[in-house]
DOBA-531271 format. One record per residue (C-alpha): residue in one letter; x, y, z. Coordinates in nm, 2 decimals, always signed. Example, Ala and Ser with C-alpha at 12.3 -4.5 7.8 and 13.67 -1.06 7.14 Angstrom:
2
<res a, px +1.23, py -0.45, pz +0.78>;
<res s, px +1.37, py -0.11, pz +0.71>;
END
This chain:
408
<res m, px +0.00, py +0.00, pz +0.00>;
<res i, px +0.21, py +0.30, pz +0.13>;
<res d, px +0.53, py +0.13, pz +0.02>;
<res k, px +0.40, py +0.12, pz -0.34>;
<res i, px +0.38, py +0.50, pz -0.36>;
<res i, px +0.65, py +0.63, pz -0.60>;
<res y, px +0.79, py +0.99, pz -0.58>;
<res e, px +0.98, py +1.11, pz -0.88>;
<res n, px +1.12, py +1.44, pz -1.01>;
<res i, px +0.99, py +1.50, pz -1.37>;
<res n, px +1.17, py +1.79, pz -1.52>;
<res g, px +1.17, py +1.98, pz -1.19>;
<res t, px +0.82, py +1.88, pz -1.07>;
<res i, px +0.74, py +1.62, pz -0.81>;
<res l, px +0.52, py +1.34, pz -0.92>;
<res a, px +0.34, py +1.12, pz -0.66>;
<res f, px +0.23, py +0.81, pz -0.84>;
<res i, px -0.01, py +0.61, pz -0.62>;
<res p, px -0.13, py +0.28, pz -0.78>;
<res k, px -0.46, py +0.13, pz -0.65>;
<res k, px -0.53, py -0.19, pz -0.84>;
<res n, px -0.90, py -0.28, pz -0.91>;
<res f, px -1.03, py +0.06, pz -0.80>;
<res i, px -1.29, py +0.20, pz -1.04>;
<res q, px -1.22, py +0.57, pz -0.97>;
<res k, px -0.91, py +0.75, pz -1.09>;
<res q, px -0.80, py +1.09, pz -0.99>;
<res a, px -0.52, py +1.33, pz -1.08>;
<res m, px -0.43, py +1.66, pz -0.91>;
<res i, px -0.18, py +1.94, pz -0.95>;
<res c, px -0.13, py +2.13, pz -0.63>;
<res f, px +0.06, py +2.46, pz -0.61>;
<res k, px +0.21, py +2.58, pz -0.28>;
<res y, px +0.03, py +2.91, pz -0.31>;
<res g, px -0.26, py +2.99, pz -0.09>;
<res s, px -0.48, py +3.26, pz +0.06>;
<res m, px -0.21, py +3.36, pz +0.31>;
<res d, px +0.04, py +3.44, pz +0.04>;
<res n, px -0.04, py +3.79, pz -0.07>;
<res n, px +0.27, py +3.97, pz +0.07>;
<res l, px +0.54, py +3.90, pz -0.19>;
<res i, px +0.91, py +3.98, pz -0.23>;
<res i, px +1.00, py +3.98, pz -0.60>;
<res n, px +1.34, py +4.11, pz -0.72>;
<res k, px +1.39, py +4.25, pz -0.37>;
<res e, px +1.07, py +4.45, pz -0.40>;
<res n, px +0.80, py +4.41, pz -0.14>;
<res i, px +0.46, py +4.37, pz -0.31>;
<res v, px +0.14, py +4.36, pz -0.11>;
<res l, px -0.16, py +4.22, pz -0.31>;
<res p, px -0.52, py +4.22, pz -0.22>;
<res p, px -0.65, py +3.94, pz +0.01>;
<res g, px -0.84, py +3.68, pz -0.19>;
<res i, px -0.61, py +3.69, pz -0.50>;
<res a, px -0.51, py +3.33, pz -0.48>;
<res h, px -0.87, py +3.22, pz -0.48>;
<res f, px -0.95, py +3.47, pz -0.76>;
<res l, px -0.66, py +3.32, pz -0.97>;
<res e, px -0.80, py +2.97, pz -0.91>;
<res h, px -1.14, py +3.09, pz -1.06>;
<res k, px -0.99, py +3.26, pz -1.36>;
<res m, px -0.77, py +2.96, pz -1.46>;
<res f, px -1.09, py +2.80, pz -1.59>;
<res e, px -1.13, py +3.08, pz -1.84>;
<res k, px -0.99, py +3.00, pz -2.18>;
<res k, px -1.01, py +3.20, pz -2.51>;
<res e, px -1.06, py +2.91, pz -2.74>;
<res y, px -1.28, py +2.66, pz -2.55>;
<res n, px -1.49, py +2.58, pz -2.24>;
<res v, px -1.29, py +2.38, pz -1.99>;
<res f, px -1.59, py +2.20, pz -1.84>;
<res d, px -1.72, py +2.09, pz -2.18>;
<res k, px -1.38, py +1.94, pz -2.26>;
<res f, px -1.38, py +1.73, pz -1.94>;
<res n, px -1.75, py +1.64, pz -1.97>;
<res k, px -1.69, py +1.50, pz -2.32>;
<res l, px -1.41, py +1.28, pz -2.18>;
<res g, px -1.62, py +1.17, pz -1.88>;
<res g, px -1.41, py +1.37, pz -1.63>;
<res n, px -1.53, py +1.58, pz -1.34>;
<res v, px -1.30, py +1.87, pz -1.29>;
<res n, px -1.28, py +2.11, pz -0.99>;
<res a, px -1.04, py +2.32, pz -0.78>;
<res y, px -1.00, py +2.47, pz -0.44>;
<res t, px -0.79, py +2.72, pz -0.25>;
<res n, px -0.70, py +2.70, pz +0.12>;
<res f, px -0.46, py +2.89, pz +0.34>;
<res l, px -0.15, py +2.72, pz +0.21>;
<res s, px -0.22, py +2.60, pz -0.14>;
<res t, px -0.43, py +2.59, pz -0.46>;
<res a, px -0.52, py +2.26, pz -0.63>;
<res y, px -0.68, py +2.16, pz -0.96>;
<res y, px -0.81, py +1.80, pz -1.00>;
<res f, px -1.04, py +1.57, pz -1.19>;
<res n, px -1.21, py +1.23, pz -1.12>;
<res c, px -1.29, py +0.98, pz -1.39>;
<res v, px -1.35, py +0.62, pz -1.46>;
<res n, px -1.23, py +0.60, pz -1.82>;
<res n, px -1.00, py +0.82, pz -2.04>;
<res f, px -0.76, py +0.89, pz -1.76>;
<res y, px -0.47, py +1.00, pz -1.98>;
<res e, px -0.69, py +1.22, pz -2.20>;
<res n, px -0.83, py +1.40, pz -1.89>;
<res f, px -0.48, py +1.42, pz -1.74>;
<res n, px -0.36, py +1.60, pz -2.05>;
<res e, px -0.64, py +1.85, pz -2.02>;
<res l, px -0.56, py +1.91, pz -1.65>;
<res l, px -0.20, py +2.00, pz -1.74>;
<res k, px -0.32, py +2.23, pz -2.02>;
<res l, px -0.57, py +2.39, pz -1.78>;
<res v, px -0.29, py +2.52, pz -1.55>;
<res s, px -0.05, py +2.59, pz -1.83>;
<res y, px -0.24, py +2.86, pz -2.03>;
<res p, px -0.38, py +3.15, pz -1.84>;
<res y, px -0.62, py +3.39, pz -2.01>;
<res f, px -0.69, py +3.71, pz -1.82>;
<res t, px -0.85, py +4.02, pz -1.96>;
<res n, px -0.99, py +4.33, pz -1.81>;
<res e, px -1.34, py +4.22, pz -1.92>;
<res n, px -1.33, py +3.86, pz -1.78>;
<res v, px -1.17, py +3.98, pz -1.46>;
<res e, px -1.44, py +4.24, pz -1.40>;
<res k, px -1.71, py +3.98, pz -1.48>;
<res e, px -1.56, py +3.74, pz -1.23>;
<res k, px -1.58, py +3.99, pz -0.94>;
<res g, px -1.96, py +3.96, pz -0.94>;
<res i, px -1.95, py +3.58, pz -0.92>;
<res i, px -1.70, py +3.58, pz -0.63>;
<res e, px -1.89, py +3.85, pz -0.45>;
<res q, px -2.19, py +3.62, pz -0.43>;
<res e, px -1.96, py +3.34, pz -0.30>;
<res i, px -1.82, py +3.57, pz -0.03>;
<res k, px -2.17, py +3.67, pz +0.08>;
<res m, px -2.27, py +3.30, pz +0.09>;
<res y, px -1.99, py +3.22, pz +0.33>;
<res d, px -2.07, py +3.54, pz +0.54>;
<res d, px -2.41, py +3.38, pz +0.61>;
<res d, px -2.25, py +3.05, pz +0.73>;
<res p, px -2.22, py +3.05, pz +1.11>;
<res y, px -1.96, py +2.78, pz +1.12>;
<res w, px -1.74, py +2.97, pz +0.87>;
<res r, px -1.78, py +3.30, pz +1.05>;
<res v, px -1.71, py +3.16, pz +1.40>;
<res f, px -1.37, py +3.04, pz +1.28>;
<res f, px -1.26, py +3.35, pz +1.10>;
<res n, px -1.39, py +3.57, pz +1.39>;
<res l, px -1.17, py +3.36, pz +1.62>;
<res m, px -0.86, py +3.41, pz +1.39>;
<res c, px -0.92, py +3.79, pz +1.41>;
<res i, px -0.89, py +3.79, pz +1.78>;
<res m, px -0.61, py +3.53, pz +1.81>;
<res y, px -0.38, py +3.70, pz +1.56>;
<res d, px -0.27, py +4.06, pz +1.47>;
<res k, px -0.51, py +4.23, pz +1.23>;
<res d, px -0.24, py +4.24, pz +0.95>;
<res n, px -0.17, py +3.87, pz +0.98>;
<res p, px -0.30, py +3.71, pz +0.65>;
<res i, px -0.46, py +3.42, pz +0.85>;
<res t, px -0.73, py +3.67, pz +0.96>;
<res n, px -0.85, py +3.72, pz +0.60>;
<res d, px -1.12, py +3.51, pz +0.45>;
<res i, px -0.98, py +3.28, pz +0.18>;
<res a, px -1.19, py +3.46, pz -0.09>;
<res g, px -1.11, py +3.80, pz +0.06>;
<res s, px -1.38, py +4.06, pz +0.12>;
<res v, px -1.60, py +4.23, pz -0.14>;
<res e, px -1.39, py +4.54, pz -0.10>;
<res d, px -1.06, py +4.34, pz -0.15>;
<res i, px -1.16, py +4.18, pz -0.48>;
<res t, px -1.25, py +4.51, pz -0.64>;
<res k, px -0.88, py +4.59, pz -0.63>;
<res i, px -0.77, py +4.29, pz -0.83>;
<res n, px -0.67, py +4.33, pz -1.20>;
<res e, px -0.53, py +4.11, pz -1.47>;
<res d, px -0.17, py +4.23, pz -1.42>;
<res m, px -0.18, py +4.12, pz -1.06>;
<res l, px -0.32, py +3.78, pz -1.16>;
<res y, px -0.04, py +3.73, pz -1.42>;
<res q, px +0.22, py +3.83, pz -1.16>;
<res c, px +0.10, py +3.57, pz -0.92>;
<res y, px +0.06, py +3.30, pz -1.19>;
<res n, px +0.41, py +3.36, pz -1.34>;
<res n, px +0.58, py +3.36, pz -1.00>;
<res f, px +0.40, py +3.08, pz -0.81>;
<res y, px +0.25, py +2.84, pz -1.07>;
<res t, px +0.60, py +2.69, pz -1.14>;
<res k, px +0.75, py +2.35, pz -1.17>;
<res d, px +0.95, py +2.38, pz -0.85>;
<res n, px +0.64, py +2.49, pz -0.65>;
<res c, px +0.39, py +2.21, pz -0.72>;
<res i, px +0.32, py +1.84, pz -0.69>;
<res i, px +0.13, py +1.62, pz -0.94>;
<res i, px -0.06, py +1.34, pz -0.78>;
<res c, px -0.20, py +1.04, pz -0.98>;
<res c, px -0.40, py +0.78, pz -0.80>;
<res g, px -0.61, py +0.48, pz -0.91>;
<res d, px -0.58, py +0.17, pz -1.13>;
<res i, px -0.33, py +0.34, pz -1.36>;
<res d, px -0.09, py +0.09, pz -1.51>;
<res d, px +0.14, py +0.31, pz -1.72>;
<res k, px +0.36, py +0.55, pz -1.52>;
<res k, px +0.57, py +0.62, pz -1.83>;
<res n, px +0.26, py +0.75, pz -2.01>;
<res v, px +0.20, py +0.99, pz -1.71>;
<res e, px +0.56, py +1.11, pz -1.73>;
<res d, px +0.54, py +1.17, pz -2.10>;
<res s, px +0.22, py +1.37, pz -2.06>;
<res i, px +0.39, py +1.59, pz -1.80>;
<res l, px +0.69, py +1.65, pz -2.02>;
<res k, px +0.47, py +1.73, pz -2.32>;
<res n, px +0.18, py +1.93, pz -2.17>;
<res l, px +0.30, py +2.11, pz -1.85>;
<res t, px +0.44, py +2.44, pz -1.99>;
<res i, px +0.47, py +2.65, pz -1.68>;
<res n, px +0.78, py +2.84, pz -1.56>;
<res d, px +1.06, py +2.63, pz -1.41>;
<res k, px +1.13, py +2.83, pz -1.09>;
<res k, px +0.98, py +3.08, pz -0.86>;
<res t, px +1.12, py +3.43, pz -0.90>;
<res g, px +1.01, py +3.56, pz -0.56>;
<res n, px +0.92, py +3.45, pz -0.21>;
<res i, px +0.64, py +3.49, pz +0.04>;
<res k, px +0.71, py +3.74, pz +0.31>;
<res q, px +0.64, py +3.57, pz +0.64>;
<res f, px +0.43, py +3.77, pz +0.89>;
<res k, px +0.59, py +3.85, pz +1.22>;
<res e, px +0.33, py +3.81, pz +1.49>;
<res n, px +0.37, py +4.06, pz +1.78>;
<res n, px +0.10, py +3.90, pz +2.00>;
<res g, px -0.07, py +4.24, pz +2.04>;
<res n, px -0.43, py +4.10, pz +2.06>;
<res k, px -0.71, py +4.33, pz +2.12>;
<res s, px -0.95, py +4.09, pz +2.29>;
<res n, px -0.99, py +3.72, pz +2.39>;
<res y, px -1.36, py +3.72, pz +2.32>;
<res v, px -1.59, py +3.80, pz +2.02>;
<res e, px -1.96, py +3.73, pz +1.98>;
<res k, px -2.18, py +3.78, pz +1.68>;
<res k, px -2.55, py +3.76, pz +1.64>;
<res m, px -2.68, py +3.57, pz +1.34>;
<res g, px -3.03, py +3.47, pz +1.47>;
<res i, px -2.96, py +3.10, pz +1.55>;
<res n, px -3.11, py +2.92, pz +1.85>;
<res q, px -2.79, py +2.78, pz +2.01>;
<res k, px -2.44, py +2.91, pz +2.06>;
<res v, px -2.19, py +2.79, pz +1.80>;
<res f, px -1.84, py +2.82, pz +1.95>;
<res n, px -1.48, py +2.80, pz +1.86>;
<res i, px -1.22, py +2.81, pz +2.14>;
<res g, px -0.85, py +2.86, pz +2.04>;
<res f, px -0.52, py +2.82, pz +2.22>;
<res k, px -0.19, py +2.91, pz +2.06>;
<res n, px +0.10, py +2.68, pz +2.02>;
<res l, px +0.44, py +2.85, pz +2.00>;
<res q, px +0.66, py +2.54, pz +1.96>;
<res k, px +0.93, py +2.58, pz +1.69>;
<res d, px +1.20, py +2.32, pz +1.77>;
<res v, px +1.05, py +2.01, pz +1.60>;
<res t, px +0.96, py +1.90, pz +1.25>;
<res i, px +0.62, py +2.00, pz +1.12>;
<res f, px +0.49, py +1.65, pz +1.09>;
<res d, px +0.61, py +1.55, pz +1.44>;
<res k, px +0.43, py +1.86, pz +1.57>;
<res i, px +0.11, py +1.78, pz +1.40>;
<res i, px +0.11, py +1.40, pz +1.48>;
<res y, px +0.20, py +1.44, pz +1.85>;
<res n, px -0.04, py +1.73, pz +1.92>;
<res k, px -0.33, py +1.54, pz +1.75>;
<res i, px -0.26, py +1.24, pz +1.96>;
<res i, px -0.24, py +1.45, pz +2.28>;
<res l, px -0.58, py +1.61, pz +2.20>;
<res d, px -0.74, py +1.28, pz +2.14>;
<res i, px -0.60, py +1.13, pz +2.47>;
<res i, px -0.72, py +1.42, pz +2.68>;
<res f, px -1.04, py +1.53, pz +2.51>;
<res g, px -1.15, py +1.25, pz +2.28>;
<res k, px -1.49, py +1.07, pz +2.31>;
<res s, px -1.33, py +0.79, pz +2.52>;
<res s, px -1.18, py +1.05, pz +2.77>;
<res l, px -1.30, py +1.13, pz +3.12>;
<res f, px -1.32, py +1.49, pz +3.02>;
<res y, px -1.57, py +1.42, pz +2.74>;
<res e, px -1.77, py +1.19, pz +2.96>;
<res k, px -1.79, py +1.44, pz +3.25>;
<res l, px -1.89, py +1.74, pz +3.03>;
<res y, px -2.13, py +1.54, pz +2.82>;
<res n, px -2.31, py +1.41, pz +3.13>;
<res k, px -2.33, py +1.76, pz +3.27>;
<res g, px -2.50, py +1.88, pz +2.95>;
<res i, px -2.22, py +2.13, pz +2.88>;
<res i, px -2.12, py +1.96, pz +2.55>;
<res d, px -2.30, py +1.73, pz +2.30>;
<res d, px -2.18, py +1.51, pz +2.02>;
<res t, px -2.10, py +1.82, pz +1.81>;
<res f, px -1.79, py +1.88, pz +2.03>;
<res g, px -1.47, py +1.84, pz +1.84>;
<res f, px -1.11, py +1.96, pz +1.83>;
<res d, px -0.81, py +1.98, pz +1.59>;
<res f, px -0.45, py +2.10, pz +1.58>;
<res n, px -0.40, py +2.35, pz +1.30>;
<res n, px -0.06, py +2.43, pz +1.14>;
<res f, px -0.07, py +2.72, pz +0.90>;
<res n, px +0.30, py +2.83, pz +0.85>;
<res e, px +0.39, py +3.01, pz +1.17>;
<res n, px +0.03, py +3.01, pz +1.30>;
<res t, px -0.02, py +2.69, pz +1.50>;
<res s, px -0.31, py +2.64, pz +1.73>;
<res y, px -0.55, py +2.41, pz +1.91>;
<res i, px -0.91, py +2.47, pz +1.81>;
<res f, px -1.21, py +2.33, pz +2.00>;
<res s, px -1.56, py +2.36, pz +1.84>;
<res g, px -1.92, py +2.27, pz +1.88>;
<res i, px -2.26, py +2.39, pz +2.01>;
<res s, px -2.30, py +2.48, pz +2.37>;
<res n, px -2.48, py +2.73, pz +2.59>;
<res k, px -2.19, py +2.73, pz +2.83>;
<res p, px -1.87, py +2.78, pz +2.62>;
<res k, px -1.70, py +2.98, pz +2.89>;
<res e, px -1.73, py +2.68, pz +3.12>;
<res i, px -1.57, py +2.46, pz +2.86>;
<res i, px -1.26, py +2.68, pz +2.87>;
<res k, px -1.24, py +2.64, pz +3.24>;
<res y, px -1.26, py +2.26, pz +3.22>;
<res i, px -1.01, py +2.25, pz +2.93>;
<res n, px -0.75, py +2.44, pz +3.13>;
<res e, px -0.81, py +2.23, pz +3.44>;
<res e, px -0.76, py +1.91, pz +3.23>;
<res i, px -0.44, py +2.04, pz +3.06>;
<res d, px -0.29, py +2.14, pz +3.40>;
<res l, px -0.38, py +1.80, pz +3.54>;
<res f, px -0.20, py +1.62, pz +3.25>;
<res k, px +0.10, py +1.85, pz +3.28>;
<res n, px +0.15, py +1.73, pz +3.63>;
<res k, px +0.09, py +1.36, pz +3.57>;
<res n, px +0.21, py +1.10, pz +3.33>;
<res i, px +0.00, py +0.99, pz +3.03>;
<res l, px -0.07, py +0.62, pz +3.08>;
<res e, px +0.11, py +0.38, pz +2.84>;
<res k, px -0.21, py +0.20, pz +2.76>;
<res d, px -0.39, py +0.52, pz +2.67>;
<res f, px -0.11, py +0.64, pz +2.45>;
<res e, px -0.09, py +0.30, pz +2.26>;
<res r, px -0.47, py +0.29, pz +2.22>;
<res i, px -0.49, py +0.64, pz +2.07>;
<res k, px -0.18, py +0.59, pz +1.86>;
<res n, px -0.32, py +0.27, pz +1.71>;
<res k, px -0.65, py +0.45, pz +1.65>;
<res h, px -0.47, py +0.72, pz +1.45>;
<res i, px -0.27, py +0.46, pz +1.25>;
<res g, px -0.60, py +0.27, pz +1.17>;
<res s, px -0.77, py +0.59, pz +1.07>;
<res f, px -0.48, py +0.68, pz +0.85>;
<res i, px -0.48, py +0.34, pz +0.68>;
<res r, px -0.86, py +0.35, pz +0.63>;
<res k, px -0.82, py +0.66, pz +0.42>;
<res f, px -0.65, py +0.45, pz +0.15>;
<res n, px -0.99, py +0.29, pz +0.08>;
<res v, px -1.10, py +0.62, pz -0.10>;
<res v, px -0.91, py +0.77, pz -0.39>;
<res d, px -1.02, py +1.13, pz -0.30>;
<res n, px -0.89, py +1.09, pz +0.05>;
<res i, px -0.55, py +0.97, pz -0.06>;
<res v, px -0.50, py +1.25, pz -0.31>;
<res s, px -0.62, py +1.53, pz -0.08>;
<res m, px -0.40, py +1.39, pz +0.20>;
<res e, px -0.09, py +1.40, pz -0.02>;
<res a, px -0.17, py +1.75, pz -0.13>;
<res d, px -0.22, py +1.87, pz +0.23>;
<res y, px +0.11, py +1.71, pz +0.34>;
<res f, px +0.29, py +1.87, pz +0.04>;
<res s, px +0.17, py +2.21, pz +0.15>;
<res n, px +0.34, py +2.15, pz +0.49>;
<res n, px +0.66, py +2.02, pz +0.32>;
<res f, px +0.63, py +1.65, pz +0.38>;
<res n, px +0.45, py +1.35, pz +0.22>;
<res i, px +0.24, py +1.05, pz +0.30>;
<res k, px +0.54, py +0.82, pz +0.36>;
<res s, px +0.73, py +1.06, pz +0.59>;
<res y, px +0.40, py +1.13, pz +0.79>;
<res y, px +0.33, py +0.76, pz +0.83>;
<res n, px +0.69, py +0.68, pz +0.94>;
<res s, px +0.67, py +0.95, pz +1.20>;
<res l, px +0.33, py +0.83, pz +1.32>;
<res q, px +0.46, py +0.48, pz +1.36>;
<res s, px +0.76, py +0.59, pz +1.56>;
<res a, px +0.57, py +0.83, pz +1.79>;
<res n, px +0.66, py +0.74, pz +2.15>;
<res l, px +0.52, py +0.82, pz +2.50>;
<res e, px +0.83, py +0.99, pz +2.63>;
<res d, px +0.83, py +1.25, pz +2.36>;
<res i, px +0.46, py +1.31, pz +2.36>;
<res q, px +0.46, py +1.41, pz +2.73>;
<res n, px +0.70, py +1.70, pz +2.65>;
<res y, px +0.46, py +1.85, pz +2.40>;
<res l, px +0.21, py +1.94, pz +2.67>;
<res k, px +0.42, py +2.23, pz +2.79>;
<res y, px +0.35, py +2.42, pz +2.47>;
<res f, px -0.02, py +2.43, pz +2.53>;
<res e, px -0.09, py +2.79, pz +2.63>;
<res n, px -0.35, py +2.84, pz +2.90>;
<res d, px -0.46, py +3.18, pz +2.75>;
<res a, px -0.79, py +3.10, pz +2.56>;
<res y, px -0.97, py +3.29, pz +2.28>;
<res l, px -1.34, py +3.24, pz +2.24>;
<res s, px -1.56, py +3.31, pz +1.94>;
<res i, px -1.94, py +3.27, pz +1.96>;
<res i, px -2.22, py +3.29, pz +1.70>;
<res n, px -2.58, py +3.29, pz +1.82>;
END
C-alpha cells in the first residue's frame, strides 16, 4: 500500500504516483504551494502587497480559456474537474472512470495557459462577490474567522477570508493575476498526484513533459508575517439569529523546535487522549450537558500560526474553557498512561490506513502534506515511531490563554 507510492522528479516537478489496483475511480491533481495567506510577496527585492483573496480569484480565472470551455472538454471525456484554494495551497483536480490520460492532458493544459483580460476579470468579481456573501451567512465559517481575528494581529493574513472581502476583490486586476501566476505556478512549487488503477507511469511522465508548460522556478518568495501578539481581545460574539451558541475556542501553540509532521502528529494524539470521546473529560462534560456530540477539536498548522481549536454547540462555552485548562494542568503534572497512548496511537494509525480505501482521501491527503513540506510516507513513518516519552513533553507548549468566538 504505502510502500507502493512512487515519488519522482519529472523535469523539476514532483510526481506522486499512487497505484490502486482494481479501484474504479481514478484521480489526478496538481497542487501549487500558493494559498490565501500568500499575498505579501518579495520579487526582485521589492515588497509587493496584493489584495487578500487573490489566490482564490486566480483559481477561478484559470478555468477561463479563449478558445474553448474547460468544463465541456472534461465532460466529453467523462471527467469531473474542480479546484480549491485554502490557506496554504491551490489545487486543480479531476475524477474519472475512463479516459484517464486524455483527462490528465487537459488538466495539465488547464494550469499551463492563463487567459486574463480586463473584461473577464471584472465579470468574475460579481461571481466571487456572491460566493463571499454566501460564506458570510454560514455561522460555522464565520465563527472560525472571527476567532482568527482575535487570536492574531489584524495584519496577519490568516485573519483574511480565503476569498477575501467584497472590497478586497474590487482591487484585483489582470496584471496582478499574471504576476501571481508567473511567480508561483511553477514546476518547483507544485506536486502532481495520480491515483487509481493506472498501469502506465511512463505515459504519465510523457504527458507531463509534453503538456506542462509552466515556468521552471519561482522568481520571488512569500514574506512571512511576524506576529507581535498584540491581541485586542480574547472574546468575540456575533448575532446571526440561531437558537444555540456555535463556538470556537482557540489556544496558541508556540513550539518551533520540531519537524512539522512530528508537531502535527504528537499534538493530534495529545488532544485525542485528553479530550476524545473515550476520555474522562468528554464523559464528564457530556453528562453535565455542557457539550454534546458536536464537540470536536483539531490541531492547525498554517505556516507560523499553529493552534489548538475546540468547536461545537453549547450554551456554556466559557465553562468549557475552564474545564479544558483544568484538564491540561492535570495532565501537565501527571504522566499519560502507556495503555492510553498506545490505544490512541493505534486508533490514528488505523484511521490513516482506512483513508486508503477512498481515492479522493489519498489525493487530498498527499496535497495537504505537500503544503506542509512532507509527504504520506514521511508522515506515516513519524506516526509509527511516535513514543510516549516525547509526547509528554509536548504538553508544555499548550498555552492556557484561551480565545473564544461565539455565533448565536
